[in-house]
N, C-alpha and C positions, 0 to 999 in steps of 0.2 A: 503494499498500499504506501510505503513512503516514497517508492519510485515512480508513483502514478501521478501525473501532473492535475493540478488543483479543479481543473475544470471538469475532470474524472469523477470526483465524489460524487456530484447527485446521482450519477448514474450508478455509481456501486450501492449507494444508499438505498435506490429503489430497487435495485436487484435483491439485497441483502432483505428487506422489507418486505419484497415478494416471496421470497423464498420460506421466510418463517411463517406468514401467513398461508401458503399451501402446507408447511408441516403441521401448523396448528389444526386446519383442514382436517389434514391427514389422521391426525391422533384422535380428533373430536370425532371423525368418522369410524374409527378404530375401537373405541371406546362403545358408541352408539351399537356397533355390531357384536360384541362383546358382551355388553350387556343386555342385548337380545336374546342371544344365545344362551345367557345365563338363565337370564328369566323363561325362558322356554325348558330350561332342563329342569329349574325349579317348579315350573307348573305345568306338568303334564298328566295325560291321560292315560294311566298305566293300566293292564290286567295281569295282576301277578295268577297264572294258571299252575295247578297241583293237584295232588291226589292221582286219580289216573288207575291203570291196571296192575301196576309193579306191584311184586313183595314190599316194595319201601314207601307203598301207599302212605302208612302212616305217618311215618317220616315226612314224608311230602309236604302232608296237610299241616302240619307243625310247623314245617318253616315257610308256607304260606300264609297260615295266620301273622307268623311273626314278619314276614318280611312285609305284608298289606299292611298292617298297624303301624310299621315306621313309615311306611312313604307316607301316610296319609297323615302323621304329623309333619311329615318334610312339607307338606300343603297339597300334594297331588291327588288328584283324581282318583279311586281304585276300583277295582272289580275284583275279587276274588273269587276264581273259576275252578272248578272240579272239573278236569276234562274229561270224565265219563259219567256226568251228569246230564240234563239237558236245561235249556234256557230258552223259553218260548217268549216270554214278555218283552217289551221295550229295550233295547239295549241300555237306554238310560237308566233306567231302573235300578240297575246292577252298578254304577260308577257312583261312589260316594268318598265326602270325609271323614264320615262317623265311623269311630273305631271300631263297632259292636258286630265281631263276629259272630255267626251262627254256626260254624265248623268247628266239631269235634276233633279234636288233636290228640288224642290219650295216645301214648305209646305203650304197648306191652312189653315184658320182659322177653318174650319168645317172638322171632322171625315168623310171620306168616307160610304157609306153603305157597309155593309159584304159583299154582295155578286158580289161589282163593280169589283175586280181583277178576282176576281174565275171565273165571265164571259167573261171576257176579255181573259184570257188564259186557254189556252185546259189542260195544266199538268203542273205539279208542276214545273218537271226539261225538260227545254226546251232540244232541240238537241245539243250535245256538252256540255252541264254543267257537267256533273260526269267526262266526261274525261278532263276536266280544273280542276276540283277538285282534280283530281288523278295526273295530272301532278305536283302537288305543295307539296311544303315538309308538309306544313301544311295549312289548310283553316281558314283564320279570318270568322266567322261567326257573319254577320252584318242581318241576318234575322229576325226584330222584329216581336213577334204577330205570332198567329197561327200555323202551324207545325214545322218554325222556330226554336221556343222557348218552345217547349212542350213535347218536346223528340222527335219527329217524323224523324226529320232532322239528330237529332243526331244517332238515331236507324239506319236510312237509311246509315249515313258516318258511322258506325261501320262495319255494313254488308258489306261498299266493301274496308274495311282497309285505311280509311280515316281520318287523323287527322286533329284535330279542336279544335278551341279554344273554352274556358270556359267550362260549366258543361258538363256531361254525360247525357246520355237517363233521368236515376233514379233522379238527382236532377232536370232535368227541368219537369218532369212530376208531381214531387211533387212542385215544385214552381210555376208553371203556374196554374194548379188547385188551386184558395183562399181556396176551403174547405178542401181540402188534406194536405196544409199547414198547415190550422187550426189544422188537426186531428194530423198530424205528432208531432207539437209543443206540444198539448196535451199529447199524447203518449210520448214523448221526457222528460217531467216534465222539462224542460229547464228555468222555472219560467220565463215565456216570455207571456205578457197579450196579448190577442188579442180580439176585437169586438166580442160579440155574434152574432150570425148570424144562416142561413140555407139556404140551397139549395132547388129551385123549377127548375121540369122541363118543358119543354115546355108542354108535355103530360099532366101531372100532371094538369097545370094551365087550359090547355084547356075542360079538364074533369070537372073542378071544379073551377070556378073563384072567388078569394079570396073577402068574403065580408067584411073583417076586416083587422086590421094589424096582421099579426102572432103571432101566440101565444108566450108570453115572450118578446115582440118587441112590444115595444111603438113609435109613431111617434116623430121625426123625424127619419125617415129610409134611408141607403147609398141603392141604386139598382145598380147592375152593372154584366157584364158578369162573370161568375167563372171563367174564362180561359182569359178573355180580359186585354190589355197593353194598354198604352199611355192615359189611363180614355178613351177608347173608349168605348162610348152606357154607363157610369155611370152618375146618377142622384140622388139629394137629394130632397126627398119628404117629406110632411108633413101633408098630406091626404090621404084620398082612391083614389079620381083623379087623384091625383098626381104620387101615386101609379099603377094604372091603366097603366097610362101613361109611366109612368118610365118601366114596364114590357114590354110594346109593344115595347118599343125602345132597351131594351138589347136585349131579344130576336130576334132582326133583325141582333145578330152577334153571336147567339149559343144558343144552347138548354138546356145551361143550367145556371140557373141567380142565383148568390147569392145575398142574402139580409140581411143585418147588421144593428144594434144598429148604431145611429150615433154619434159619440162620438168628441165632441168640444175642440177643442186646438189650439196648434200650431202643425204644421207640419213639418217635419224634416226627412233626409235619411241620413242613413252613408252609404257609400261603403266599401267594402273587396277586397282586393289585396293580391292572396295568403292568407297568415294568420294574416295579419295586417288591422286593420280597421281605414280606414281615417276621416279626421274631419269631424264633423258634418255640412250640410249646412242644414238652415232655408229657408222655403219656404212661401212667404206671396203673393198672389193673390190680385191686388189691386181690383179685384170685383169677386164675387161669389166666387167658390171653385176651387181647382187644374186643371182644366178641360183641354182637349184638344187641346183650342185655347190659354187658359193662358200658357200653357206649352211650345210651339210653336212658338209663336207671339210674335216677341219683344217688349219690355215694358211694358208686360202686368202682368209680375209679380215680387216682388221684391226677392232676391235669398242673403241669409248673409253665407258668409261663410271668415272664421270658424263661426260659429252660436253664438250668444250671449246670451250662458246657461254657468253657473256651473261648476267646473271643475268634481265635483261628478257626476252630469247630463251626461257630456259627457262621463264620463266614465263607469255608467250605460247604455246609449244608444251603445255605442261600444261594450260592455260584450255583450250585447241581440245581438248585430247583427252576432257578430262572433259565438254565440249559435245559432241564425236562420241558419247560414252560414253553422256549422256543422251538425248540426240537418237535414238539408234538402240535407246533401250529396252534397254539390256544390263545385265547382273547379273553380279554377285560378283568378275569380273576379265576384262580385255581388254588389249588392245594395240593402239594406234592410232600409223600409219607416216607419215611425213613426209619431202617435198623442200623442201631451203631456198637459194634463188637466191642467187647473190653479193650482189643488191641485198638480202638480207635477207627477202624475202619466202617464206612459209610457204605450203605445198600438201599437203594431207590425200591420202594416196594410198588408204586403205583402213582399215577396223576389222577385227580380227581376235579372234572370239568365245573361239577355240579356240588360243591361242599355243603355241607348241611349247616340251616342256620336258623337252627331250634335251641330252645336254652341250656342245652347240655355241650351244642358244637363246638368244635376247634376254632375255625376260621374267625367267628368275630372274637375270641379272647385272645388270639394273636392280633387282631386289630385295634383291642381296648390297650393292649401294651404299646400299640404305637400312639396311641392317642386318637385312637378312630372309635367313636362309641357307635354303638349299634344303628343308629339313625343316618349316620354320617357315611355307615360302609354300605346302607343301601345304596344310598344317594350317588355315593363315588362308585358302585358299582352299575347304576342306570347311565351316570355320566361317561366312563370308560366302553358303555358297550354302545351306545351314541357314536364314538369315534368308527365305529366300524364301517356307518354309512356315511354315505357321500350327500348327506342333505343338508340345507340351509336353517 
């Protein structure tokens, strides 16, 4: 400026003022756009879908009630919908900010048989369910287990142009099938250990009953439905008779069963919200392992959050959780479960694309340890899910 002739000063001042005015206008437009978007995320019409025909129906309804109440407290207009029921009234009658939910959400201490809900309800979607989902700005998916978590529901929503929370079809399919999860993690070379295991189909088992422990695997073994959740149908066995009994139980729930080596150690879970790993939580059942009863009955399990582990162990676990999350193409939120041996080796057990949001669930406890209360957690899940869609 010192080298500029004096008669140029007015022109420089004019250009500077113009630039400042343009910048102020841009900032104002950006602020208004952000405020409008933020307001839209805070004042949404949301359908919370739960229940259905899965063996995890009771857990799903409990999650749905908790989430619906929290979203209403956040100011949203919410409809709580059981996917297997019929809704024939005007759709507007189901959306409200009233927190009184009529759903029964008691969780018994034993997991129901695999066909109990399928026998009770004729169709996956009851009358009017898809219409209530289309009416919403976004659907909060609380459909634990089965088609609600294996990519089927996600595909149906994609085909109908319905926005929903959580991962898409691909991520749900990969995470729900525990053998596919292992295959992907090995292929991705993301340095995440998983227990050795093999899949047994109902057809192959019926043709040739297993005379001994599977090749390469010794007792004890973990037997579980390959795509189950909530520890439904899971057994730990240490002899051939126990293996036969466990297979009989697991095949009640699906046609494909996973047999894994048993890893003895401390059990942990790490939630992921967006691209951030939450504090780890340690799960210590007072008796047995972390089965359906110990998960959902109060006082059966001690849960320590943040977990009593070293900073290095926490960092390693969170790094692995994010590697699993990204490797499986998960979105918005998830939970990854681990076992750590006495020697400090960490094994990934599975990834959950639809973590429970019941009073006993792990993800809300992890979020609380990070300063995120339940209402904010539900709001954040909605916000992270909205990012999946290119919408104004």
